[in-house]
N, C-alpha and C positions, 0 to 999 in steps of 0.2 A: 504494500500500500504506500503510495507516494504521499509525502507530507506537504510539498510545495503546492501552491494554488495553480490551477491550470492556466495556460496562456489563452486557451479558447475552450468554451464549453457550450454545448447545444443540448437542451433538455426538452423532451416531449414535443418535438417539432412536427407540426401537421401542415400540409400544403395541398390544396386542390386546384386542378385546372378544370373548371366546369364541374362535372360530376365525377371526374376521375381523381382519386386521391393518390397522389404520388408519394407523399411522405406521411407515415402513419405513426407518429410518436417517436421520431428519431432521436437517439441520444448519442453524443459524440464528445470526446475529451481529447484535447491536444495539450501535452505538457511542454514546458519551456525546454528548448534544445532538442526536441524530438523531431524525427522525420516520419510523418504519419501517412500511410497510404490508405486511400479510400477507394475501394473497388466494388464494382457491380456490373450487371448486365447493361447493355445499351438501353436507355430509357428508364433506368432504375431510379434516377433522381440525383445523381452525383453532381451535375452542374447546377441543378436547382438548389441543392444544399449550399453550394458555394455562393450562389447569388443571394440566398436568404441571409447568409452570414454577413455579406457585404452590404446588405440593405438594398440590393438591386431588385429584389422580389419581395412583395408582401407575403406573409404567411398567416395561416388561420389561427394557430395558437402555438404556444411554446415559449421558450426563453433562450436568448443568446447572450453570452457574456464574453467580452474580449478584454484580455489583460485586466480582469477584475471589474470592468465597467459593465453595469447592467443596461437594460434596454433604454433607459432615459438618459444615460450618459455615454452612449457609444461614440458620440462626437469627440470625447476626450481621447479616444484611441485612433483618431484620424491620422493617417500617415504611418502609424505603427503596424497596420495590417494592409497589405496590398495583394492584388491578384493579377495573374496573367492567364488569359483564356487561350483556348486551342489555336485560334487564328490571330496572330499579332495584328493589332489595330493601330498601326502607326501611319502617319502621313507619308505616302510613298514618294512624294516629290521633294521632301526635305532630306538633307544629309543627316547622318547619325548625330553629328555635333549640333546641327540646327534643331533637330528633334529633341535632344536632351535640354538645350537651352530653353526651348519652348515649354517643356515639362517643368523646368525649374521655376517658372513663373507661377505654377500652381501649387508649389510646395509651401506649406505653413511652417514657420519656425526655421531652425537650422537645417541646412541641406548640404549635401556633398557637392563638390565641383564635378562637372561633366568629365573633365580629363581624368579625374581620379577613378571614377567608376569605369571609364573606358579602359584604363590600364588594368584594373582589377579583373575585368572580364576578357581581356585580350583582344579588344576590338579597336585599339588606337589606330591601327593601320587602315581601318575602314571609316575613320572619322569624317572624311570628305566624300564618302560614297553615298549616293542616294539610297534610301531604304528600298526602293523598288529594284535596285540592282544587287541586293544582298541575297545570299542563299537563305533557305528557310531556317537553317541552324543559326546563322548570324542575325537574322531578324529576331529570332527568339532571344539571342544574347542581348540585342539592342533593347528588347522589351524588358528584360531583367535589369538592364542598366537603368531604365526609367524607374523601375521599382526601387532600386537601391539608392536613388537620390535622396529619399526621405529617411534613410536609415531605419527601415522597418524591422520589427521584431518577429513578425509572422508573414510568411509569403505563401499564398495559395496558388497552386499551379494546376490548371485544367488541361489534361491530355498533353503533357509537356514533350512527349516523345513522338507524337503523330507526325508523319511525313518525313521523319529524319532517317538518313542512312546510318549504318553502324558507327561511322566516325562521329556523326552529329550526336547520336545517342550517348556515346562515350564522353563527349565534351559536356553535355548537359548534366550527366551523372557526376562528372568530376567537379563541375561548378557548384552543384547542390552540396556535395560533400565538403567542398572548400568553405563555402559560406556558413555551413552548419558548424564545422569544426573550429574555424578561426573567429567567427563573429557570434556564434551561438544562435544563429537564426533558426527559428522553428519553421517547419514546412508541413503543409497539408497537400499531398499530391493526389489528384483524382485521375485515375487512368484505368484502362482495361489491359495494359501491357504488363501482365503479371510477372514475367521474369525480371523486368527492370525494377519493379517495386520490391520484389523479394530481395534483390541485390542491395538496394540502397536504404530501405525503410527500417526504422527501429520498431515501429508499431504498425499494425494493420487493422483496418475495420472493413468488414464485408457488408455491403448494403444489399438487402434482398427483400422484396415485397414491402418496401416502404419503411423498413426498420433495419437497425444494425443487428445482423444475425450472429456475428462473432466479432470480438474486438479484444486485443491484448498485445503485449510485446510479441514481436515476430517469433522469437525463439520459443516462447511458451505456447503460442498458438499452434505452431507447426509441430511442437512436441506432443500435442494432443491428438494429432491426426493418426487414424488407424493406418496400418500398412495397406497399400494397394498392390494387388498382384495381377499382372497381365497374363492372360491365358489364351492360347489358340489351339483348337483341336480339330479333328476331322468331322466332328458333329457338335457344334456349339449349342444347338438347341437342347440336345440331350445332356450335355455338360452343365448347362444352366440349371436344368431340373435337379441334377445330382447335387450341385453346389447349394441350391436353394433349400435342400433338405438337411444341410449341415449347420449345426449350431455355431454361432460365431462368424459365419460367412454371409455376405449379402452382395448382390450384383449392383453395379453402377450402370451398366448398359444393357440394352435388350439383345436378344439372340440373333437379330438380323445383321449385326456387324461382324466383321472378320475377327475382332478381338473382344474378349470378355474382360471387363475390369471388375475385380472382386475386392470388396472391403473385408479385411481379416483382422480380428481382434488378437488372436494368439496363434492361429494355425498357419504354419509356414508353407512355402511352395512345395517342399518335398512331400509333406503329408497330403496336400491336395493332389499332387501328381500321382501319389500312390493310390488314392481313392479312385481317380479317374481311370487309371490303367487297369485297376482291379475290375472296373465295370466294362472293360473292353474297348475303351477309347484310346486313340492315338494322340498323344500330346506333342505338338510341334514346337510350342513355345510356352514357357511358364517362368516369369521373371518378377521379382519383388521390386517395385519402384520406390525411390526415396520419397519421404514426406516432402511435399512442396506446396506452395501457395496455390498452384494450379489444381492439384488434386483436392485440396480443401475447398477451393472455390467451386469446383464442379460438384462436389458432394453436397454443398449447401444449396446451390442454385439449380441443380438438375431437377427436371419435372418428373413426377412418377410415371412409369410406363403405363400406357393405356391397357 
């Protein structure tokens, strides 16, 4: 149990679009210095959650506190929490330096110099390039430079890896790590790119059906995941029936696929293989997968088979 107050807390958040209720009592906590991943299926409400936190969307009920400030005093956190959404929204006809100088006019209180944040993010050589001539990765860096002008304590990133090649992803991951370790910046990353979140995040929250279905430190969360065993046989339909009769085993997928994914509490691949062979099945593959965010996510969000 952590003793320090959270940097950000969301309690009992409800949000409807017409008759569709996208958030159904969402609870979320971001602690100082954490890199927190928010994952969910497309349309699950990840972006809506960020927009509600920032005051860009009204919500029906619930409470949001930022750096200890309640709903009536959220203005006191202005500049201390910033967000960068999927598509960088910078004026394409300005240079990087011009864009930063323009953003500087909107900063309240002390702000950093454009040249300083350019150097920190490694975009000094692009200072005189127009935004429209930058790669997507460097546009994202320029957007982060805007955010850093105000010395924020919390940065929200919506789909920060979208559209980036492997090199661009590595640069963004390195940048997040650097800001977190050297400046103590807290991050909330909303993404469906599970391997990248698993690599960088200290905490994970899984949003499903309008609520947080699982949330904890990454190591603790993945430590709770049952073993997943991949199985391929010459008769998956029959194999599924046999597995379904075994205590401690449950199927993740239906029998129409080439591969069966089996949740196992204590039974290992060797014992399962022995049972299947004993029943006359030929097993061509049986492998225990490591616990991963992907396997936990699929287990929580998969729909029951019809």
